[in-house]
Each structure stands twice: as structure tokens, then as C-alpha cells.
N, C-alpha and C positions, 0 to 999 in steps of 0.2 A: 504494500500500500504506500509506503514511503517513496518508492521509485515512481509510482504513478503520480503522486503529488508533485514531485520534482519535475517530471516531464510536463505536467500541466502548467506549472509556473514558467518553465522554459518556453513553452509554446505561447503562452500569454505575453511574455516579455518580447518574444520575437515578433508577434503580431503587432504589439504596441510600437516597437521600433520601426517596423515597415510602414505603419500608418503615419508615424511622425516624419519619416523620410518623404513619403508621398505628399503630405501637407506642406513640408518645407520646400519641396521641389515645385509645387504649384505656386507658392508665394514668391519664388525667385524669377518668375516670368518677367521679362522687361518689356517696356513699350517699344514699338517699332521705331527705328531711327527717323528723324525728321527728314523729309525729302528735300527737293530743291528749294532754296530760299528766294523769295521775291526780293527785288531791290528794296533797301531800306536805309535808314540813317547809319552812318559809320562815324565813330568817335575814337579819338586817341587819348589815352591817359598815361601820364608819366608819374611814377612814384618810386619809393625806395623800398628795399627789402624789409619785411616785417610790418609794413603798413597795411591797413584795410582799404579795400576799394569796393564801393557800393554801386550797383547798377539799378536804377529805378525805371521800371517798365510800366506803361499804363495798363491798369487792370481792365480787362475786357469782359463782356457778358456773354450769354448764350453758350456756356460751357467751353469757351475758348481759354486756353492756358498758355503761358510762356514756358518753353522748355529749352534747356541747353541743347543746341542743334548740332554741334560739331565737337569733336574731341579738342581739347586744348592742352597746352604743355603744363602738366601738374608740377613740374620743377620750377615753374615761374609763378603760377597762381593756383590756389586751391579754394574751393567753395567752403565757407564756414557756416552760413546760415541763409535763411529765406523767410520773408514775412510779408504779410499784407499790411501796408502802412498808408492810411488814407486811401487815395485813389490810385495807388501804385503797388506793384509787386516789387519788393526790394530784395536783391540777391547780393550777399556780401562775400567777397573773396579776400584772402590774405595773399600778399605778395611774398612768395616763399624763396625766390632766388632770382639772380640777375638774368636778364634776357627779355624776350618779347613773346607774348602769347595773344592770340586772337580768341575772344570769347564771343560766340555767335548764339543768338536766341531766335527761335522760331515760334510763332503763335499758331497753335494747332487747336482743333476741336477735340478736347480730351487727349488721349494718347494715340492719336492717329498720325500718319506720315505727312499729310498735306499741310503746308505752311501758308498762312494767310498774310502774315506780316513778318518782318525780321528786324533785328537790331544787331549791329556788330560793334565790338569794342576791341581796339588794339591796346594792350597794356604793356608798357615798357617799364621794366624794373631796373633801377640803377644799383 
């Protein structure tokens, strides 16, 4: 009887582990990448290593959200926070190293690929 009990515990533990893995895998799905960006404003920012850089994007309605649209050089800047502030969505990055990074944002309807607007920021860190 003791062996049967241990086997049941082992089976329950295995089933629980498999369920946890399945749930974690489902939550790791990512949004599709943002597709081609329409022309939009381009700004250049110069700063020093260690400083914070904030990008204020106009909040939009109808389920449209700003998303980071392209990879950027994380050796130069790294995102540290995001918040709704008044009529803007503000994304804050830290200048982490010398160099230049372009941070591009696309306005999409939810987590879809089509971009309706764009904003690009070139950050030069001294």
C-alpha cells in the first residue's frame, strides 16, 4: 500500500508540473512584430550615460496602443518604466552606455502588426 501511495503522489506531482509548464508556455506568447512604419516625426536626443530619457507619446483611443516597433541597442539605452500621464503615454529609458540607439514606436490596434502612426527617436549617449 505504501508503494501505491508513493506512485500516486509521483503521478500527481508530474501532472501538476506538466500543467504548470503548459500554462507558462501559453503566457510566454508574444505579440507579432510591428510591421512597416508610416512616416512620422523623428527627434534626436543627446544625453550622458546614467541619465533618464522620457518619450511622451499621445494617448490614442479605440484600442490603439504604442509599442516599441524595432529592436534597439540595449548597450546604449534600456527601458525602465511606462505610465499613462495625463494625455500621454510616457516611456522612460536609462542611458546605459556610450553610443547611438534609435528607438522606434508604432501605434497599433492592440497587439497587431499594422502600424497607424510612428515616432522615432535617435538617442546619442556621450
